[in-house]
N, C-alpha and C positions, 0 to 999 in steps of 0.2 A: 802068529804066522799069517802070511799073505800069499795068495796064489793068484796068478794072472794067466790068461790065455794069450800068448804072444801072437798066435794065428789070428784070433779075433781082433786083437788090438791092431795088428798089421793091416787087416782088411778095413777097419774103421779109419785108420790114418791114410791109407791109400785113397779112400773115397774123399776124405778132406783135402788131400793134396790135389786130386783131380779137379776140385772146385775152387782151389786157391789160385790167385793170379801169380803167386810165387812158385807154384808147382811143388810145394812141399808142406809137410806137417810133421810135428815132433812132439814127444811127451817124455819127460823123465819118469821112468817106471820104478826106479830104486835109487836111493841116495839123493844127492844134490850137492850144491856148492858147500854145504857145511860138513859133508862126509868125504872120506878118502875115495870110496868107490861110488861111481855114478854109472847108471845104465839108462840109456835113452833110446827109444824107438824113433827112427827117422824114416819117413816115407817120402819118396821122390818120384815124380812122373818122368817118363822117358825124355831124355835130353836135358833135364834139369841138372845143374852143376852147383855144388857147394864150393865156392871160390877157395883158393889156397888159404890155409889157416894153420896156426900153430898147433902142436900136439901138447896138451897140458900135463901129460904123464904117460904111463904105460897104457896102451889102448889096443883093442881089437874091434873088428866089425864082423858080426855074424849075419850073413845074408839070409833073411827069412823068406823073401820072395823076390823074383825078378833077377836082374843082372846089373852089376855096378862095376865101375873101373876106378881104382884109386891110383893117383899119380903123385910121385915125389922125386925130386932131384933128377928128372929125366927118365926115370923108370916108371913102369905102371904094372898093376896087377889087376886081373879081372876075377870077379867072384860071382857065383850064381847060387841059387837056393841051396842051403846046407853048407856052404863054404865059410870058413873062418879066416879072415885076413888079419895078420898082425900089422898094425899100423906103425910105420917107422917113426923114430923120435925126431922128426923134422917136419918142416912145412909140407903140406899135402893138400890135394883137392880130391873131390869125389864126384863122379858123373854117373847118372842113371842111364844105362843103355836101354833098359826096359823099365816100365813102372816097377818100382822096387821098394822093399822095406828092409831095413837093417837095424840090428840091435847093436848100438855102440856101447862098449864097456870101457870105462876109463878109471884107472887108479891114479889119482893125482900124486905127483912127486912132492915130497916134503920140501919146504923152501931151501934147505941146505943141499938138496940133491939136484936142484935145477941148474 
């Protein structure tokens, strides 16, 4: 069994993001490319955007700190600490409105389901 403090990890990665020229820091905390389920903590400084990208499977974003906006197909959803955003199965982008940390959970679709 493994136990992590997401609060401590979010604080650590927010500090890394603040010193990064890209304004972001991330770490896979569970799973990975060889697993169906992958959870990644992503920290972004205010104003940083993750450019539009594909959704590799069923996905959610749990906002651990700050405030973010997810956009897809002309619609957008804002999330703040404690919110869970269900990511649409389409291209989307993410923008940090404030310094933010998000736990991204993805269950990859099997090749026949794509």
